[in-house]
C-alpha positions as CSV (number, residue, x, y, z in Angstrom):
1,M,-23.8,13.5,-1.4
2,K,-22.8,11.9,-5.4
3,I,-19.0,10.8,-5.6
4,L,-17.2,9.8,-8.8
5,F,-13.9,7.9,-8.0
6,L,-11.2,6.8,-10.4
7,T,-8.8,4.1,-10.2
8,P,-6.6,2.2,-12.0
9,Y,-7.6,-0.8,-11.5
10,L,-10.9,-2.5,-10.0
11,P,-10.3,-3.1,-6.1
12,Y,-10.4,-6.8,-5.7
13,P,-9.2,-9.6,-4.9
14,L,-7.5,-8.1,-1.6
15,N,-4.1,-9.1,-3.0
16,N,-1.7,-6.2,-1.8
17,G,-1.6,-3.0,0.1
18,G,-3.4,-1.0,-3.2
19,L,-6.0,-2.4,-3.6
20,I,-6.9,-3.2,0.4
21,R,-6.9,0.8,1.1
22,V,-8.9,1.3,-2.3
23,H,-11.8,-1.4,-1.5
24,H,-12.0,-0.2,1.8
25,L,-12.4,3.5,0.7
26,L,-14.9,2.0,-1.5
27,V,-17.4,0.8,0.1
28,N,-17.2,2.6,3.3
29,L,-18.2,6.0,1.7
30,A,-20.6,4.0,-0.4
31,S,-22.2,2.7,2.7
32,K,-22.4,6.7,3.2
33,H,-22.7,8.2,-0.1
34,Q,-24.0,7.6,-3.9
35,V,-20.9,6.3,-5.1
36,T,-19.9,5.6,-9.4
37,A,-16.2,3.9,-9.6
38,I,-14.3,4.0,-13.7
39,C,-11.4,1.8,-13.2
40,M,-9.9,-0.6,-16.0
41,E,-11.8,-3.7,-17.2
42,P,-10.7,-6.8,-15.3
43,D,-7.5,-8.6,-16.8
44,N,-8.1,-12.0,-15.1
45,K,-11.5,-14.0,-14.2
46,E,-10.6,-13.9,-9.9
47,Q,-10.4,-9.5,-10.7
48,A,-13.7,-10.0,-12.7
49,A,-15.7,-11.3,-10.2
50,G,-15.2,-8.6,-7.7
51,I,-17.5,-6.6,-10.3
52,G,-20.6,-8.2,-8.6
53,V,-19.1,-8.1,-4.8
54,I,-18.7,-4.4,-5.8
55,E,-21.9,-3.7,-6.9
56,K,-23.8,-5.3,-4.0
57,R,-22.4,-2.8,-2.4
58,G,-24.6,-0.4,-3.8
59,I,-21.4,0.6,-6.1
60,E,-21.7,1.4,-9.5
61,V,-19.1,0.6,-12.0
62,K,-17.9,1.5,-15.1
63,T,-14.9,-0.4,-17.0
64,V,-12.1,1.3,-19.8
65,P,-10.3,-1.1,-22.2
66,V,-7.2,-1.6,-21.5
67,A,-4.9,0.3,-23.9
68,I,-1.6,-1.8,-25.5
69,N,0.5,0.3,-22.8
70,Q,-0.9,-0.9,-20.2
71,K,-0.9,-4.3,-20.9
72,R,1.5,-6.3,-18.6
73,E,3.6,-8.1,-21.6
74,F,4.7,-5.1,-22.9
75,K,6.1,-3.1,-19.8
76,R,9.6,-4.0,-20.1
77,F,9.1,-2.4,-24.0
78,Y,7.7,1.2,-22.9
79,Q,9.7,0.9,-18.9
80,L,12.7,1.1,-22.2
81,L,10.7,3.4,-23.6
82,S,10.2,5.5,-21.1
83,L,13.8,6.1,-21.5
84,F,13.8,8.3,-24.1
85,S,10.9,10.4,-23.0
86,S,9.8,13.5,-20.7
87,K,7.5,12.0,-18.9
88,P,8.3,8.7,-17.1
89,Y,7.3,4.7,-17.5
90,Q,4.5,5.4,-15.0
91,Y,2.5,7.9,-17.7
92,K,2.0,5.0,-20.1
93,Q,1.1,2.6,-17.3
94,Y,-1.7,4.9,-16.1
95,H,-2.4,6.2,-19.6
96,S,-5.3,6.3,-21.9
97,K,-7.5,8.0,-24.7
98,A,-10.3,4.8,-23.2
99,M,-10.0,6.5,-19.9
100,Q,-9.8,10.5,-21.1
101,Q,-13.0,10.1,-22.7
102,T,-15.0,8.3,-19.9
103,I,-13.9,10.5,-17.6
104,N,-15.3,13.4,-19.7
105,E,-18.2,12.1,-20.4
106,H,-19.1,11.4,-16.7
107,L,-17.6,15.1,-15.2
108,A,-19.6,16.7,-18.2
109,T,-23.0,15.4,-17.0
110,G,-22.4,17.8,-14.0
111,E,-24.0,15.0,-11.3
112,Y,-21.5,14.9,-9.2
113,D,-20.6,16.5,-5.7
114,L,-17.3,15.5,-5.6
115,L,-14.2,13.9,-7.6
116,L,-12.0,11.1,-5.3
117,V,-9.1,9.9,-8.0
118,E,-6.7,6.9,-6.6
119,F,-2.9,7.7,-6.6
120,S,-1.0,10.7,-8.0
121,Q,-0.6,8.9,-11.5
122,M,-3.6,9.2,-12.2
123,G,-3.2,13.2,-12.3
124,Y,-2.3,13.6,-15.9
125,Y,-5.8,13.2,-16.8
126,S,-7.2,16.4,-17.8
127,L,-9.9,16.9,-15.3
128,N,-12.6,19.9,-16.2
129,T,-14.9,19.9,-13.7
130,D,-15.3,22.9,-11.1
131,I,-16.8,20.4,-8.0
132,P,-14.1,19.5,-5.2
133,S,-11.4,16.8,-6.4
134,F,-9.3,15.0,-4.2
135,V,-6.1,12.2,-5.0
136,D,-5.1,9.8,-2.7
137,Q,-1.9,9.2,-2.5
138,H,-0.8,6.2,-1.1
139,N,2.7,6.9,-1.3
140,V,5.2,10.0,-2.2
141,E,6.3,7.6,-5.5
142,Y,9.3,10.0,-6.0
143,E,10.2,9.2,-2.7
144,I,9.7,5.3,-3.2
145,M,12.1,5.7,-6.8
146,H,14.8,7.5,-5.3
147,R,15.3,4.7,-2.7
148,T,15.1,2.1,-5.1
149,Y,17.5,3.7,-6.9
150,E,19.8,4.2,-4.4
151,T,19.2,0.1,-3.5
152,E,18.9,-1.6,-6.7
153,K,22.2,-3.5,-7.7
154,N,20.6,-4.0,-11.3
155,P,22.6,-1.4,-13.6
156,L,19.5,-1.5,-15.5
157,R,17.0,-1.3,-13.3
158,K,19.2,1.4,-11.5
159,L,19.0,3.5,-14.4
160,L,15.4,2.6,-14.7
161,A,14.2,3.7,-11.4
162,Y,17.1,7.0,-11.7
163,S,14.6,7.7,-14.5
164,E,11.7,7.4,-13.3
165,W,12.5,9.2,-9.9
166,K,14.1,12.8,-11.4
167,K,11.5,13.1,-14.2
168,Y,8.3,11.8,-11.5
169,Y,10.1,14.0,-8.6
170,D,8.7,17.6,-10.8
171,Q,5.5,15.8,-12.0
172,E,4.7,14.1,-9.6
173,I,4.1,17.7,-7.1
174,D,2.3,19.4,-10.6
175,N,-0.4,16.8,-10.9
176,C,-1.3,16.9,-7.6
177,N,-1.9,20.2,-7.5
178,K,-4.4,19.6,-9.5
179,F,-6.9,18.8,-7.1
180,T,-8.9,20.7,-3.9
181,G,-6.8,18.5,-1.8
182,C,-4.6,15.9,-1.6
183,L,-5.1,12.5,0.8
184,T,-1.7,11.0,2.1
185,T,-2.0,8.4,4.4
186,S,0.7,10.0,7.1
187,K,1.7,12.6,8.5
188,R,5.3,12.6,7.5
189,D,3.8,12.8,4.1
190,A,1.7,15.5,4.0
191,E,4.8,17.1,5.3
192,I,6.9,16.4,2.7
193,L,4.5,17.5,0.1
194,Q,3.8,20.7,1.8
195,K,7.2,21.4,2.0
196,R,7.5,20.9,-2.1
197,S,4.5,23.2,-2.9
198,K,3.4,25.5,0.1
199,G,-0.2,25.8,-1.1
200,M,-1.3,22.1,-1.2
201,Q,-3.8,20.9,1.0
202,C,-3.5,17.6,3.0
203,H,-5.4,15.7,5.3
204,V,-3.8,12.7,6.6
205,I,-6.8,9.9,6.1
206,P,-3.9,6.7,7.1
207,N,-4.0,3.5,6.1
208,G,-6.5,0.6,8.3
209,V,-7.5,-2.7,8.7
210,D,-10.1,-5.0,9.7
211,S,-10.1,-5.5,13.1
212,D,-12.7,-7.7,13.1
213,F,-11.3,-9.8,10.5
214,F,-8.2,-9.7,11.2
215,Q,-7.7,-11.0,15.1
216,P,-6.1,-14.2,16.7
217,D,-7.8,-17.2,17.8
218,N,-7.0,-20.2,19.7
219,T,-4.2,-21.5,17.3
220,T,-1.2,-22.5,19.1
221,I,2.2,-20.5,18.3
222,D,5.4,-22.1,17.3
223,P,7.7,-20.6,19.4
224,N,10.7,-20.2,16.1
225,M,8.6,-19.3,13.7
226,V,9.5,-16.1,11.7
227,L,7.1,-14.1,9.2
228,F,7.2,-11.8,6.4
229,T,3.7,-11.2,4.5
230,G,3.4,-9.0,1.3
231,T,3.2,-8.8,-2.3
232,I,6.8,-10.5,-2.1
233,S,7.2,-9.3,-6.4
234,Y,6.9,-5.5,-4.9
235,Y,10.2,-3.9,-5.3
236,P,10.7,-2.9,-1.4
237,N,9.4,-6.1,-0.1
238,T,11.6,-8.7,-2.3
239,E,14.7,-6.4,-1.1
240,G,13.2,-6.3,2.2
241,V,13.2,-9.6,2.4
242,L,16.6,-10.5,0.8
243,W,18.4,-7.9,3.2
244,F,17.2,-9.5,5.9
245,Y,18.3,-13.6,4.0
246,K,21.7,-12.4,4.0
247,N,22.5,-9.8,6.3
248,I,19.9,-10.8,9.7
249,W,18.9,-14.8,9.5
250,P,21.9,-16.3,9.8
251,L,23.0,-14.1,13.1
252,I,19.1,-15.5,13.8
253,K,19.9,-19.0,13.0
254,S,23.5,-19.2,14.6
255,K,21.7,-18.9,17.9
256,N,18.0,-20.5,17.4
257,P,19.3,-23.7,14.6
258,A,15.7,-24.2,14.9
259,A,14.0,-20.9,13.4
260,T,12.3,-21.0,10.3
261,F,11.3,-18.2,8.2
262,C,7.9,-18.1,6.7
263,I,8.1,-15.7,2.9
264,A,3.7,-15.7,2.7
265,G,2.6,-13.8,-0.3
266,K,1.9,-13.5,-3.6
267,S,4.4,-13.6,-6.8
268,P,7.4,-14.5,-5.4
269,P,10.3,-14.0,-8.0
270,P,13.0,-16.5,-9.0
271,E,15.1,-15.1,-6.2
272,I,13.4,-15.4,-3.5
273,Q,11.6,-18.7,-4.3
274,K,15.3,-20.8,-5.0
275,L,16.1,-20.0,-1.3
276,T,13.9,-23.1,-0.2
277,Q,16.2,-24.7,-2.8
278,T,20.0,-23.9,-0.7
279,D,17.8,-23.6,3.1
280,Q,15.3,-25.6,4.0
281,S,14.7,-23.5,7.3
282,V,12.6,-21.4,4.9
283,T,9.4,-21.8,3.5
284,V,8.0,-19.7,0.0
285,T,3.7,-20.2,0.4
286,G,3.0,-17.8,-2.8
287,M,-0.6,-16.8,-2.9
288,V,-2.8,-18.2,0.0
289,D,-6.0,-18.5,0.8
290,D,-6.2,-16.4,4.6
291,M,-2.7,-14.9,5.6
292,R,-4.5,-15.0,9.2
293,D,-3.6,-18.7,9.6
294,Y,-0.3,-17.4,8.6
295,Y,-0.7,-14.9,11.3
296,N,-1.9,-17.3,13.7
297,K,1.1,-19.7,14.0
298,A,4.2,-17.3,14.0
299,A,6.2,-16.3,17.2
300,V,7.0,-12.6,14.9
301,V,6.1,-10.8,12.5
302,V,9.1,-9.1,10.6
303,V,9.3,-5.9,8.4
304,P,12.8,-5.4,7.5
305,L,12.3,-2.4,4.4
306,R,14.7,0.2,3.4
307,V,12.7,1.0,0.9
308,G,8.9,2.5,0.7
309,G,6.9,5.2,1.5
310,G,3.1,5.7,3.2
311,T,2.5,3.0,5.5
312,R,2.6,-0.7,5.6
313,L,-0.6,-2.3,5.4
314,K,1.3,-5.6,7.2
315,I,2.1,-4.1,10.2
316,L,-1.7,-2.8,11.3
317,E,-2.7,-6.1,10.3
318,G,0.0,-8.4,12.2
319,M,-0.8,-5.9,15.2
320,A,-4.8,-6.4,14.2
321,M,-3.7,-10.3,14.8
322,S,-1.6,-9.4,18.2
323,K,1.5,-10.5,16.7
324,A,5.0,-9.3,18.1
325,I,6.2,-6.9,15.3
326,I,9.6,-6.2,14.6
327,S,10.9,-3.4,12.1
328,T,12.8,-1.2,10.7
329,S,12.7,2.9,10.8
330,V,11.9,2.9,7.1
331,G,9.5,0.1,7.2
332,A,7.5,1.5,10.4
333,E,7.7,5.2,8.8
334,G,4.2,7.0,8.7
335,I,2.0,4.8,12.0
336,E,2.0,6.0,15.4
337,H,4.2,3.9,17.3
338,S,5.2,3.7,20.7
339,N,9.1,1.7,20.0
340,G,9.4,-0.7,22.8
341,E,5.8,-1.3,23.4
342,N,3.7,-2.2,20.3
343,I,7.1,-3.1,17.9
344,L,10.1,-2.9,18.5
345,L,12.5,-1.1,15.3
346,R,16.2,-1.9,15.3
347,D,18.0,-0.9,11.9
348,T,21.3,-2.6,11.7
349,P,21.5,-6.6,11.5
350,E,22.8,-7.6,14.7
351,E,20.0,-5.4,17.0
352,F,17.4,-6.6,14.8
353,S,18.5,-10.0,15.1
354,D,18.9,-9.7,18.7
355,A,15.7,-8.7,18.8
356,V,14.0,-11.2,17.3
357,L,15.6,-13.7,19.3
358,S,14.7,-11.9,22.4
359,V,10.6,-12.1,21.4
360,M,11.0,-15.9,20.7
361,T,12.8,-16.7,24.4
362,D,11.3,-13.6,26.0
363,E,7.1,-14.6,26.5
364,S,6.4,-11.6,29.1
365,Q,7.5,-9.5,26.2
366,R,6.1,-11.3,23.0
367,R,3.1,-11.0,24.8
368,A,3.0,-7.3,25.7
369,L,3.8,-6.1,22.6
370,E,1.1,-8.4,21.4
371,A,-1.4,-6.5,23.2
372,G,0.0,-3.3,22.7
373,G,0.1,-3.2,19.0
374,R,-3.8,-4.8,19.1
375,A,-5.1,-1.5,21.7
376,L,-3.1,0.9,18.9
377,V,-5.5,-1.1,15.4
378,E,-8.5,-0.3,17.7
379,A,-7.9,2.8,18.9
380,K,-6.8,4.5,15.8
381,Y,-6.7,2.3,12.3
382,D,-9.9,0.4,12.5
383,W,-11.1,1.0,8.8
384,R,-14.4,2.4,9.8
385,A,-13.1,5.2,11.9
386,V,-10.5,6.3,9.4
387,C,-13.2,6.2,6.6
388,D,-15.6,8.2,9.4
389,K,-12.7,10.3,9.6
390,L,-12.6,10.4,5.4
391,S,-16.2,11.7,4.5
392,D,-16.0,14.2,7.1
393,V,-13.5,16.3,5.1
394,F,-15.6,15.2,2.1
395,E,-18.7,16.7,3.6
396,T,-17.1,19.6,5.1
397,A,-15.3,20.2,1.4
398,H,-18.9,20.1,-0.5
399,K,-20.5,22.5,2.3
400,N,-17.6,25.0,1.2
401,S,-18.1,24.3,-2.1
402,K,-21.7,25.0,-2.2
403,N,-21.6,28.2,0.3
404,K,-19.1,29.9,-2.5
405,A,-21.5,28.9,-5.4
406,V,-24.2,30.9,-4.0
């Protein structure tokens, strides 16, 4: 098949969950099909280098100029402006005339068999085509906005989250209904969307992990090291880390003064960076070259998230690295886990701290969780298996489309 693949951002470098998912779906589809990808122009040299990386996989890449409303330096202005608009800020963040024109030109050729669009916000574009079309719904976005509104303390940010939630609550469903089918990362997300729109066709295509790349080595584990990974500036991560530090970390330190908390990932905001100024037990790395180095050393990986949607790649990566994972229920949503066998779920500060301390001191429990997590990833969440399932969905849709045409 010839597939047209629309994504707002070039999926490179692989330094956040959204880009990782887009990248692996793109390159795995290209191993079986002819793929053309359309995205915005890279905004830095590192991302620009990704064009060559992706083209080496046989993928044709078409880039579109970034509109002024999509530039980061104008984000706050357009966020404030959106408060007085019927559309959320995300419309300005994703939409441009240049992208619409490029989409129109490619669909007008009539040479594509299937269309895949990344992120429901890209559903704001007009898609004049009769070919099977799918939107990849990384999260139920309006749910994240609502959870952000519920947990945010800053009055202006809280107002913006409320505005985004109220506007996108219906518009997200409208955007998804434009497509033949909707891809979700979890059964839970599919059920939420189908409850809102009875006729929506959803296919669960979970997040995955490269289990060949993410696997443990012989690095000696630091029995006192607690690790959190991710794009730290992403609100659910920032909120989760601060909640963990303020409510759980003191309980852990009171019983294990030698414990250390490593926050590893790009773009830590000032409120996270300043934790190191007053607490020598906390390390904030910023961007790292290879997250495996930190996974290998950690005794336990924590996912103390209270806001989110879809599934967390940090859990799958940690499991692939044979790490004991302790998460809130929200943090582990969408993953077919077994509490107590391949992950520990704890939602109160006391329960969470007790679980961390238990894993630190009970080697048999830690090793059982490590083995259980790795086994789960190998069985259900390797990217190759995930993308085989996606290819089956697309080939069925293409076959049905051809039969209808006849």
